[in-house]
C-alpha positions in Angstrom: -10.4 -16.4 9.0 -10.0 -13.5 11.5 -12.8 -11.0 11.0 -11.3 -8.4 13.2 -9.1 -5.5 12.1 -5.6 -5.4 13.4 -4.4 -2.6 15.4 -2.4 -1.2 12.3 -5.6 -1.4 10.2 -7.6 0.4 12.8 -4.8 3.0 12.9 -4.9 3.4 9.1 -8.7 3.8 9.1 -8.7 6.3 11.8 -5.8 8.2 10.2 -7.5 8.4 6.9 -10.7 9.6 8.6 -8.7 12.4 10.4 -6.9 13.4 7.2 -10.1 13.8 5.3 -11.8 15.6 8.0 -9.7 18.6 7.2 -11.3 19.2 4.0 -15.0 20.2 3.6 -15.6 17.5 0.9 -19.4 17.3 0.9 -19.5 21.2 0.6 -17.1 21.1 -2.4 -19.3 18.3 -4.0 -22.1 20.8 -3.9 -20.1 23.7 -5.4 -18.7 21.4 -8.1 -22.3 20.9 -9.4 -21.9 24.5 -10.8 -18.1 24.5 -11.5 -16.2 21.3 -11.3 -12.9 23.5 -11.1 -14.0 24.4 -7.5 -13.2 20.8 -6.5 -10.2 20.8 -3.9 -7.0 19.3 -5.1 -6.5 16.3 -2.7 -3.4 15.0 -4.3 -1.2 16.7 -1.5 -3.3 15.1 1.0 -2.9 11.7 -0.5 0.9 12.3 -0.7 1.2 13.3 2.9 -0.8 10.3 4.0 1.2 8.0 1.9 -1.7 6.4 0.1 0.0 6.7 -3.2 2.4 4.1 -1.9 0.1 1.7 -0.1 0.5 -1.0 -2.6 4.2 -0.5 -3.4 6.7 -2.6 -1.6 8.9 -1.1 0.9 12.0 -1.6 -1.3 10.9 1.0 -3.6 9.6 3.4 -0.8 6.1 2.2 -0.4 4.1 0.9 2.5 4.0 -2.7 1.3 0.4 -3.1 2.2 -2.4 -5.4 0.8 -5.6 -5.0 -1.0 -7.7 -4.9 2.2 -5.7 -2.0 3.6 -6.4 -0.1 0.4 -10.0 -0.9 0.7 -10.3 0.5 4.1 -8.9 3.9 2.9 -11.5 3.9 0.1 -14.3 3.2 2.5 -13.3 6.5 4.4 -13.2 8.4 1.2 -16.7 7.2 0.3 -18.1 8.4 3.6 -17.4 12.2 2.7 -17.5 11.9 -1.2 -13.8 12.7 -1.2 -12.5 13.4 -4.8 -9.2 11.5 -4.3 -7.6 9.8 -7.6 -7.2 6.5 -5.6 -9.6 4.5 -7.8 -7.4 5.0 -10.8 -4.1 5.1 -8.9 -4.0 2.0 -6.8 -4.7 -0.6 -9.4 -1.9 1.2 -11.4 0.6 0.9 -8.7 -0.4 -2.7 -8.1 0.6 -3.6 -11.8 3.8 -1.4 -11.6 4.9 -3.2 -8.5 4.3 -6.6 -9.8 6.3 -5.6 -12.8 9.1 -3.9 -10.7 8.8 -1.0 -13.0 11.4 1.9 -13.0 8.9 4.4 -12.0 8.1 3.0 -8.7 10.3 5.1 -6.6 8.9 8.3 -8.2 5.3 7.0 -7.9 5.9 6.1 -4.1 7.4 9.7 -3.5 4.4 11.2 -5.1 6.5 12.9 -7.7 4.5 10.9 -10.4 0.8 10.0 -10.4 -0.3 7.1 -12.6 -3.8 6.1 -13.5 -5.0 2.7 -14.4 -6.6 2.3 -18.0 -8.8 -0.8 -17.4 -9.6 -3.7 -19.5 -12.0 -6.5 -18.4 -10.8 -10.0 -18.5 -12.6 -12.6 -20.7 -15.8 -14.2 -19.3 -18.6 -16.2 -20.7 -20.4 -12.9 -22.0 -17.4 -11.6 -23.9 -14.6 -13.9 -25.0 -11.8 -11.3 -25.2 -10.3 -8.5 -23.1 -12.7 -5.5 -23.5 -13.4 -2.0 -22.3 -16.4 0.2 -21.4 -18.1 1.9 -24.2 -18.9 5.6 -24.4 -22.6 4.6 -24.6 -24.7 1.3 -24.6 -24.0 -2.1 -23.3 -21.7 -3.4 -25.9 -18.0 -3.7 -25.0 -15.4 -2.7 -27.5 -12.1 -4.7 -27.6 -9.3 -3.5 -25.4 -6.4 -1.5 -26.8 -3.7 -3.1 -29.0 -0.2 -3.1 -27.6 2.7 -3.6 -29.9 5.9 -5.3 -29.2 7.7 -2.0 -28.6 5.0 -1.0 -26.0 3.1 1.4 -28.4 -0.6 1.6 -27.9 -3.4 2.0 -30.2 -7.2 2.2 -29.3 -9.7 4.2 -27.2 -10.9 3.6 -23.6 -14.0 5.4 -22.3 -14.8 6.6 -18.8 -11.3 6.0 -17.3 -11.2 7.0 -13.4 -8.7 9.7 -12.7 -7.3 9.8 -16.1 -7.4 13.8 -16.2 -4.3 15.0 -14.3 -2.4 11.7 -14.4 1.3 11.7 -15.4 1.5 8.0 -16.4 -1.2 5.7 -18.0 -0.9 2.0 -17.2 -2.8 0.5 -19.9 -4.1 -3.1 -20.0 -4.7 -4.4 -23.6 -3.9 -7.3 -25.9 -0.8 -8.0 -28.0 -0.6 -9.2 -31.6 -1.7 -12.6 -30.6 -4.7 -11.6 -28.6 -2.9 -12.3 -25.2 -3.2 -9.7 -22.3 -0.5 -7.3 -22.0 0.3 -4.0 -20.2 2.3 -0.8 -21.1 3.0 2.5 -19.4 2.3 5.4 -21.5 3.2 9.1 -20.7 -0.1 11.0 -20.3 1.0 13.6 -22.8 1.5 11.0 -25.6 -2.2 10.2 -25.4 -5.4 12.2 -25.8 -7.2 12.6 -22.4 -10.7 14.1 -22.8 -12.1 15.0 -19.3 -15.7 14.3 -18.9 -18.2 14.9 -16.1 -21.3 12.7 -15.5 -23.8 12.7 -12.6 -21.1 13.0 -9.8 -18.9 16.0 -10.3 -16.4 14.7 -7.7 -15.4 11.8 -9.9 -12.7 12.7 -12.4 -13.3 10.7 -15.6 -11.6 10.7 -19.0 -12.0 9.2 -22.5 -8.5 8.2 -23.4 -7.4 7.7 -26.9 -4.1 6.1 -28.2 -2.9 6.6 -31.7 0.3 4.6 -31.7 1.3 6.3 -28.5 4.8 5.2 -27.5 5.0 3.2 -24.2 7.1 0.9 -22.2 5.9 -2.7 -22.2 5.6 -4.4 -18.8 6.7 -7.8 -18.0 3.6 -9.1 -16.0 1.5 -12.3 -16.3 -2.3 -12.2 -17.2 -3.1 -13.0 -13.7 -1.7 -9.8 -12.5 -3.9 -7.8 -15.0 -6.9 -9.7 -14.2 -6.3 -9.1 -10.4 -6.1 -5.3 -11.2 -9.6 -5.4 -12.6 -11.0 -7.2 -9.6 -9.1 -4.9 -7.3 -10.7 -1.7 -8.7 -14.1 -3.6 -8.2 -13.2 -4.1 -4.6 -12.1 -0.6 -4.2 -15.2 0.9 -5.7 -17.2 -1.4 -3.7 -15.5 -0.2 -0.4 -16.2 3.4 -1.4 -19.7 2.6 -1.8 -19.8 0.8 1.4 -18.5 4.1 3.2 -21.2 6.1 1.4 -23.9 3.7 2.5 -22.8 4.2 6.2 -22.9 7.9 5.8 -26.5 8.0 4.1 -27.7 5.6 6.8 -26.5 7.7 9.7 -28.2 10.8 7.9 -31.6 8.9 7.6 -31.5 7.7 11.3 -30.5 11.2 12.7 -33.4 12.8 10.7 -35.8 10.0 11.7 -35.2 10.8 15.3 -35.7 14.7 14.8 -38.6 14.9 12.6 -42.1 14.7 14.1 -45.3 14.3 12.5 -48.6 13.7 14.2 -46.8 14.1 17.6 -44.4 11.2 16.9 -40.9 10.9 15.6 -41.2 9.5 12.0 -38.6 6.8 13.1 -41.3 5.3 15.3 -43.4 4.4 12.3 -43.1 0.8 11.1 -42.6 1.7 7.4 -39.5 3.9 8.3 -38.1 1.3 10.8 -38.5 -1.4 8.1 -36.8 0.7 5.4 -33.9 1.6 7.4 -33.5 -1.9 8.9 -33.1 -3.1 5.3 -30.5 -0.5 4.5 -28.7 -1.9 7.6 -29.1 -5.6 6.4 -27.6 -4.7 3.2 -24.8 -2.9 4.6 -23.9 -5.8 6.9 -24.1 -8.2 3.9 -21.7 -6.2 2.0 -19.4 -5.8 4.9 -19.1 -9.6 5.2 -18.3 -9.7 1.5 -15.7 -7.0 2.0 -13.8 -9.2 4.6 -14.2 -12.1 2.2 -12.5 -10.1 -0.6 -9.8 -8.7 1.5 -9.0 -12.3 2.9 -9.2 -13.6 -0.8 -6.8 -11.0 -2.0 -4.2 -12.0 0.6 -4.6 -15.7 1.0 -6.8 -17.2 -1.5 -5.9 -15.5 -4.9 -7.9 -18.0 -7.0 -11.2 -16.8 -5.2 -10.4 -13.0 -5.4 -12.4 -12.7 -8.7 -15.5 -14.2 -7.3 -15.0 -12.3 -3.8 -14.5 -8.9 -5.4 -17.4 -9.3 -7.9 -19.8 -10.5 -5.0 -18.8 -7.6 -3.0 -19.1 -5.0 -5.8 -22.5 -6.3 -6.7 -23.8 -6.3 -3.2 -22.3 -2.9 -2.3 -23.5 -1.3 -5.5 -27.1 -2.5 -4.7 -26.8 -1.5 -1.1 -25.7 2.0 -2.1 -28.5 2.5 -4.5 -31.0 1.4 -2.0 -29.6 3.5 0.8 -29.5 6.9 -1.2 -33.1 6.4 -2.4 -34.0 5.6 1.3 -32.2 8.6 2.4 -34.4 10.7 0.1 -37.6 9.0 1.1 -37.0 9.6 4.8 -36.1 13.2 4.4 -39.4 13.7 2.5 -39.8 16.7 0.2 -36.5 18.5 1.5 -34.5 15.5 0.6 -35.3 15.8 -3.1 -34.1 19.5 -3.2 -30.7 21.0 -4.1 -30.9 22.6 -0.6 -30.0 19.1 1.0 -26.9 16.9 0.7 -29.0 13.7 -0.1 -29.0 14.3 -4.0 -25.3 14.6 -3.8 -25.0 10.9 -2.5 -27.5 9.8 -5.1 -25.4 11.0 -7.8 -22.4 9.3 -6.5 -24.5 6.0 -6.5 -25.7 6.6 -10.0 -22.2 6.9 -11.3 -20.7 4.3 -9.2 -22.9 1.5 -10.4 -22.1 2.1 -13.9 -18.2 2.5 -13.9 -15.7 -0.5 -14.6 -18.5 -2.7 -16.2 -21.0 -1.7 -13.7 -22.7 -3.8 -10.9 -24.4 -5.8 -13.6 -21.1 -7.1 -14.9 -19.9 -8.1 -11.3 -23.4 -9.9 -11.0 -22.8 -11.7 -14.3 -19.4 -12.9 -13.1 -20.7 -14.3 -9.9 -23.6 -16.1 -11.7 -20.9 -17.6 -14.1 -18.8 -18.8 -11.1 -21.8 -20.3 -9.4 -23.1 -22.0 -12.5 -19.6 -23.5 -13.4 -19.3 -24.7 -9.8 -22.6 -26.4 -10.0 -21.8 -28.1 -13.4 -18.6 -29.6 -11.9 -19.1 -33.1 -10.7 -18.4 -33.4 -6.9 
C-alpha cells in the first residue's frame, strides 16, 4: 500500500484549494445565519473545476477518477465550510456511471445536477434498506420503486436535494430487493430545510408515485454509494479538523496570560495534542478507505465506516477544543469558532450519523471474531 499521494492527486488537491480560495466561504457562512439566501452559488465553480464529472468515466465526458480523489476534494471543501453540492452529487454520479445512464453526458457537462437520495443497506440493527427519520432514532423503510421506475415514499434530510435537477433514488422493489430509479426533481416534492449549519443544503423529499427511470445496477453498487457518502462526509470533516486545529494553535501562540503564551500551559498543550492525535488517526483511515475503494471493495464498507466514525469524533472534539482555547471570545458570534461547531453538530447526524458508522464497525469486528480461524 502506497501512503503517498501521486503527483496528479497533489495537483487535484492544490487546484481545489486554489478554486475555493476565490470565494469568501467562511464569511458567507456567517451571513447565512441571518439569511440562507446569501450563500454564494458554487455550482459554476464546481463545473469549472470539473468536480461534477470526477467519478464519471472518460467515455461520457468525465474524469474517470476514483473515490479517494473525490475524498481529497471534499477535504478541501471542509477546510473552508464551502457550500458545494458534492455530498449529494458524487454518490449520485457513481450510481449513474455504474448504470451507464443516458444522463451521464449532460451531468458531466454540468448541464444537469443530480442528487443522491440515500438508503442505508441492511445490517444487524435493521434488517431492510432504510432511511433517516425526520426525528428520533427509528429508521423508516426505504422508498418503494415499481417495475416502471415510479417511486413512492419519503426520505428526510437529503443532502443537496434543493436545487437538483435529477434525484437518484435508492429504495426497494416489490420483492424487497434493493433498486434504484432516476426521478426528475420537479416530479417530487422537495422541502428545503435548514438545521444547525446554514451552509448545508438539505431537503425532505416526498415521492407519490413519481415517474422515474429504473436503473439496472446490482445491490453492491447501491451499498457502495452509501459508504462512499460516508467517506466523503468524513473527508470533509477531516478538512474542518485541520482548520480548527490551525486556528487553535495560532491563538495559543498569540494570547498571553500571566506573562506567558497560553500555548505554554500543559492543559492547552495536551488538548491540542489530542486533536492532532485524532486527526492523524482519521487520516490513516482515510487512506485505508481510499485504498479499499480502489483495490479491496469487500473491505470498503468497514473502511468507510471506520473513517466516518473516527473523523466525526475528531471533528466534534476539535471544534469544542477550538472554543475552549479561544476562551470567552470563542463562544460569541463575533468569532468564527461557532460556525465550525455548527458544521460538526450537523455532520455527525447526517446519513445515519457517526453512531451508525460505529455500529457497522462493531458488527464487522464481532462477525470476524465469531468466524473460526
